[in-house]
N, C-alpha and C positions, 0 to 999 in steps of 0.2 A: 504494500500500500504506500502510496506517495501522497503527501499533502504539505502545504505551506500557507503562509499568510501574506502573500505578495499583494493582494488587493487592498490591504490596509495602508499601503504606502501613501496613497493620495490623501487619506484622512489625516495622517500624521503631518504631511506637508501643510495641509490646511490649518492644523493646530499651531504649528510653528508660525505661520503667517498671521494668525489671530494674535499670538503672543507678541509678535513684533509690532503689530498695529496697536495693541494695548500699551506697549512700552512707549510708543510715540504719543498716544493720547495722554498717558500719565505725565509725560514730560511737558506737554503743552498746557495741561490744566493742573500744574504742580501747586499753584496757590490754593486750589480748592481743598487740598489736604492739609492746610495750615492749622486746622483745628486739632490735629493729632498731637502736636507739640508746638511750643512757641519757638523752638529753635528750627530754622529751615533746613539746616544741615542734617539734623537728626530725622526730620521728616523724609528727606531725600534718602538717607540710609535705610530707613524702614521700608520705603517703597522699593528701593533697589534690592534689598534682601528678599522681599516678598516675590518680586519678579524672578530673581535668580532661583529661588526655591521652586517656583512653578516650572521654569525652563528646564532645570536639571532633573526634576522628577519626571517630566515628559521624556527627556532624553534617556533616562535610566529604564523607563518602561518600554519605550518603543524599540523593539528588536524584531528582526526577521527570524522566523523559525521554519525549518524544513525537516521533514521526517520521511525517510525512505526505507521500507522494509522489504522491498522486492529483492529476490535473490538470496544468497547465503548470508550476506552481511546486512547489518542495520546501520544506517547513516543518519545522525542527528546533528543539525547545524543551527547555531545561533550566531547572528552577526548584526551589526548596526544597520539601521534602516535607511538612513540618509547617506549619500555619497558612497554607498557600498559597491556601486557599479564601477567606480573609479579607484577607490582606495579599499584595501583589505584591512579594515580596522574593526576592532571589537569582535573578531570572528573566533568562535569556539566550536570545534568539530570533533565528534566522537564517532568512531567506526569500530564495530565489534561483530563477532559471529553471534548468530541467534542463540546458540546453546550456552553462551557466556552470561546471558541475562539471568540474574538471581531474583530480583524484585524491582518494583517501581512504585512511585507514590506521587500523586498530584496533590499540591498544596494550594489552597485558595485563601489568600490574604485579602485585605480590604480592596486594594487597587492593584495587586500584584499576584500573578499565578505562576507557579513553577512546577516543573516535572523533574523528579529525582530518579535517576536510574542507578541501580546497584549491579555492577558488572564484575564478574569474577575474572581475574587475570590468569596467566599460565601457571603462576605459583600457588594459586588457590586463594589468594587474598581478594577480598571484595572491595571495590573502589566505588565511591559515590560520585556521580556526575549530575550536576544541576543545570537546568535549562529554563529560560524565561519563555513562558507560553501565554503571557498576558493578552496579547493581541490575536490569539487563536480563537476561533468561534467555538461555542459549546459543542456543536455537532462534530467538528474536527477533533476536539479533545476526546469525545466519546469514541470515535473511530480509532484513535491512537490507543486509548485504554483497552479496547477490544483486541487490537493487534498485540499489544504487550502482554495482556492477560493470557492470550493463546500461547505466546512464547514461554511464559513462566510456567504455564500448565504442562506444556510439552517437556520442559526442562526438569520439572519435579517428578515426572514419571520415572520409576526405577527401570534401568536398562537391563535387558535380558541377554 
């Protein structure tokens, strides 16, 4: 099974555009926020920190996710959503044989969702790999869960 969240890229670009427009509006109506404090420098710092918090939280959440379980190996990729066509930044890729998967867990936080894979290496040690699946639709997460459950079930059967 193959799936990804490539369609979300336009939405994230729109969110960044809205954030930039918001920053410009806040800069032009700076005096409207003078009731926060009497010191204009402190008001500027509060607005700047609020904007940076919003900007970096969107940046942390917006990641491209790809899952491919066709064939013998499973490939899971997380990478940055913007500029990923030109630069290979924030990329995290795991490739493993289907029989190495021990377990998996989806975690749903308030605004962040993650997939944790427990993969057994050649020495028998289990390694934990974590991926950001926040922008993946509920339906696609369900398909991935079904695929991974099938692998774990096949791996837990005793060999004859």
